[in-house]
Steps between C-alpha positions, in 0.01 A plus 500: 500500500634842404476732800648804322682634804828578328637841593206575730598684819370326813499652850462243778482615861632283782702299252825411676363162612206262474226544242620844390850377423365192320276726291796722411693196380204375295449837334870514414473156340234649270734778389355775717697765691438501874524747788535322833427665832563445868554713809873436542751623244741210554224242451381669181856516365553131578177410320592707196839331483341156522225560245718685251608162367148466354453844343485874563425580863482830686476538876331769708512485878200666664262450791169534318304538822642854500362755254835674449684180418218383273523833315874451461455150360242619248726784389796267456290241319384772261863579428550141384196501269125467478377229735299255287412257779469569873501210744414607856643209695616673818340367816566344838320277750534372853299272722352690793187488712248755373452663842875564528541690172554867580378803305855569386531143370171531313627823343825335393310213336294751305799713399714206383243263352246745357632855469823388331283369216265800503791743467648327196165435332405865547807598298520229236136418420424846351817475289396157372150627418644800317710280269228228490738223605605339826448235764465520878514190721432534872617198697231419755453163671251222552467660845328792326207269426539258791619718791726330751417539869869504591581768240200734491686825415686327215176346372321835512770672294493223240124539466559872447737425211235291325252788528762753389578290194140457394425868552794606284408242237167682465700808401660313208174419318549498123879540520802274457588534871415223745506480879480163676581357841679171562415289804782261595437242768772360727823539304841378610697823529780600736248671728273197516794270571603719793142511627467120482817451700365726774154341492647150526717605792203659677302180451789290629521307175774409256503753213504239222203315650314825565546611139411156362172488693411868465240463226340191648453678833462869406385513138296185438305666216817549293473290185873490431589433867834677473658843489506672164841607378577869437559406137147361465351825625743700285386316188142615563614859553699500176214353300249758629748776414536378142314575178374141512279605793371825350135393541544430873417808704363567847543146631634360826705210369548226758828309514426328831474135411125481557499597870200728447216252477267656245410479133 
């Protein structure tokens, strides 16, 4: 299948590890040019050095939960070229009892997981509409549809991204611009691996056994009964960003292995 991504400029937030990094690598394999982003300059530089073996990569360090740093990233990205595809992947999660989450923590969830995407969409969507070309992918989660009791703030922000995406898609009616959200399920990233080690320790169990039995015990509705790989999620992102998916707009595409039990 011809995806026609050659020489497209892709901006991926939160792309120094996990799904974002895998997506950057997949876009590069299709001949696209990629801007990777993370908060720490040294991490961004290391990622650029690693991915440069696969194509043209630029790096911009910025904390997108801050308006000033988001503005700086957008200015620097504009200096590289017109952003054809925006992938808002930045986000974080933690397991915490709902009653213990403070107002400041709620605010941080909103700033990192939601406002980082809002800020970039607010800049790049009008530009895409003006030239009648572009793609925006907001990386949500299966938790946005099936909220998790142990991660309510995270779940809430992921629901917000689905609504944001659909609302912006309505603005693209009759154009060649599309806006979609992607809903990964449990995916084996560095962050998840660290979380599983801590969860196993807290449960007094061996990590390997805890991971092996995780889906049987915690996600019995999963149809694949395993973690997705970052590459599997990345492949969906790349497809939705391509010309091959030009008729797909305003959807919340699940990549969660069937955990959400619905038709």
